[in-house]
C-alpha positions in Angstrom: 2.2 14.5 11.5 3.9 11.2 11.0 1.8 10.1 8.0 2.9 10.2 4.3 5.3 8.5 1.9 8.9 8.7 0.6 9.9 7.5 -2.8 13.2 6.6 -4.3 13.6 5.5 -7.9 16.4 4.3 -10.1 17.3 2.6 -13.3 19.1 -0.8 -13.3 20.1 -2.1 -16.7 17.4 -0.1 -18.3 14.6 -1.2 -15.9 12.9 1.6 -14.0 12.4 0.6 -10.4 10.5 2.5 -7.7 10.8 2.0 -3.9 8.1 3.6 -1.8 7.7 3.6 2.0 4.7 5.0 3.7 2.8 5.3 7.0 -1.0 5.4 6.5 -3.7 6.3 9.1 -4.6 3.5 11.5 -7.9 2.1 12.9 -11.0 0.7 11.1 -12.9 4.0 11.3 -10.1 5.7 9.2 -10.6 3.5 6.2 -11.6 6.5 3.9 -8.7 8.6 5.2 -6.3 5.7 4.6 -7.5 5.2 1.0 -7.3 9.0 0.4 -3.7 9.0 1.6 -2.9 6.0 -0.6 -4.4 7.8 -3.6 -2.7 11.2 -2.7 0.7 9.5 -2.6 0.1 8.1 -6.1 -1.3 11.4 -7.5 1.2 13.8 -5.9 4.4 12.1 -6.7 5.4 13.1 -10.2 8.8 12.7 -11.8 10.6 14.5 -14.6 11.6 12.7 -17.7 10.0 11.0 -20.6 9.6 7.6 -19.0 7.9 6.9 -15.7 6.3 10.2 -14.8 4.3 8.6 -12.0 4.9 5.8 -9.5 2.8 3.2 -11.4 4.7 4.0 -14.7 7.8 2.1 -13.4 8.6 -1.4 -14.5 8.7 -2.5 -10.9 7.3 -0.9 -7.8 8.1 -2.1 -4.2 5.6 -0.6 -1.8 6.6 -0.9 1.8 5.4 0.6 5.1 2.8 0.6 7.8 -0.3 0.5 5.5 -2.7 -0.1 8.4 -5.3 -1.8 6.2 -7.6 -4.1 8.2 -9.8 -7.1 7.9 -13.1 -5.6 9.0 -15.8 -7.3 11.1 -13.8 -10.3 12.3 -12.1 -10.9 15.6 -8.4 -11.7 15.9 -9.1 -15.3 17.0 -11.2 -15.9 13.8 -8.6 -14.3 11.6 -5.7 -16.3 13.1 -7.8 -19.5 12.8 -8.4 -18.9 9.1 -4.7 -18.2 8.4 -3.6 -21.2 10.4 -6.0 -23.5 8.5 -5.3 -21.7 5.2 -9.0 -20.8 4.8 -8.2 -17.4 3.3 -11.4 -17.3 1.2 -13.3 -16.6 4.5 -11.4 -13.3 4.9 -11.4 -11.9 1.3 -14.8 -10.3 1.5 -13.8 -8.2 4.5 -10.2 -7.4 3.5 -9.7 -3.7 2.9 
């Protein structure tokens, strides 16, 4: 399918940097599948060398993509209103 991730890593002046782009499963009912895909990307990507054998071993990780995480149990109007009024705390408990 069209889900998965691509990783590029490099060293700049001795700093190990990792760029990751991914497309995770969409829709609220696919939360577990989305989390599994997230974990699978982290677990499956292994690098050779003594330093930074895994994604999170790098000094800096830039994670891009269509992550498709949701704010559950709230309508779009409520979410926009909270963002507009900077009342983010009302969204945190439902943020995936």
